[in-house]
N, C-alpha and C positions, 0 to 999 in steps of 0.2 A: 450894207444898205441901212440896217437899223443898228443903233448903238445902245444896246440895253445895259443898264448898270449891272455890275458884277454882284452876284449873291454872296452873302456872308457865309463862308463855309467853316470858319473856325468857331467852335463852341467851347466855352470854358469848362473846366473840370467840375467846378461847383454846380453849374447848370445841369451837367450830365448826371452827377450824383443825385441831385434833387429829383430829376426826372425818373431815375431808376427807383428811388425810394417811394415816390408818389405812385408810380405805376404798380409797384409791388403791393403797396397797401390797398390800392383800388382793386387789384386782382383778388386779393384775399377777402376783401369786404364783399365783392360781387359773387364770389364762388363758394366760400366756406359756409356761411349761414344757410343758404338754400340746400347745399349738400347735406349739412347736419340735420336739417328738418326732414329732408327726404329719407335719409338713412334712419333717423329716429322713428319716423312714422312706419317705415317698412319693417324694421326689426321689432318694434313694440306691438304693432297690430297685424303685420303680415299683408297689409294692403299696398301693393305696388302702385296701382293707378292713383289712389288717393294721395300717396306720398309724392308721386311725380307731379301731379297737378298742383299741389300746395307748394312744392319746392320750386317749380317753374313760376308760379304766381309770385312767390316771394322774390325770386330773382328779378322779375320784370318790375316789381314795385321798387326794388333797390335801384335798378337802372333808371327809373323815372327821376330819382333824386341824385343821379350821378354828378350833375353839375355842381350842386351844393356840396356834396361829399368831397369832390375834387378840390374845390376852393378851400374847404376847411382843412383838408390834409395838407394842401400847399402852404397855408398859413402856419400850420403846426411844424412843418419841416423847415420853414424859413427862419 
């Protein structure tokens, strides 16, 4: 009844490798700094709640700039 165009299912190896690198860098940027701040505050002061609040806050601030960070990393990998 409907004749939909076929989707492109073949993706080049270069695109896949770039996707993996950019995704890995983004994951490290989003996770490691907040985790380091959380653990640093917890081990230096013993304040679990303060470390968690500041760590989560930093995580969401980084997420707010995720588009810009992603574009910059994509340019660096290209």
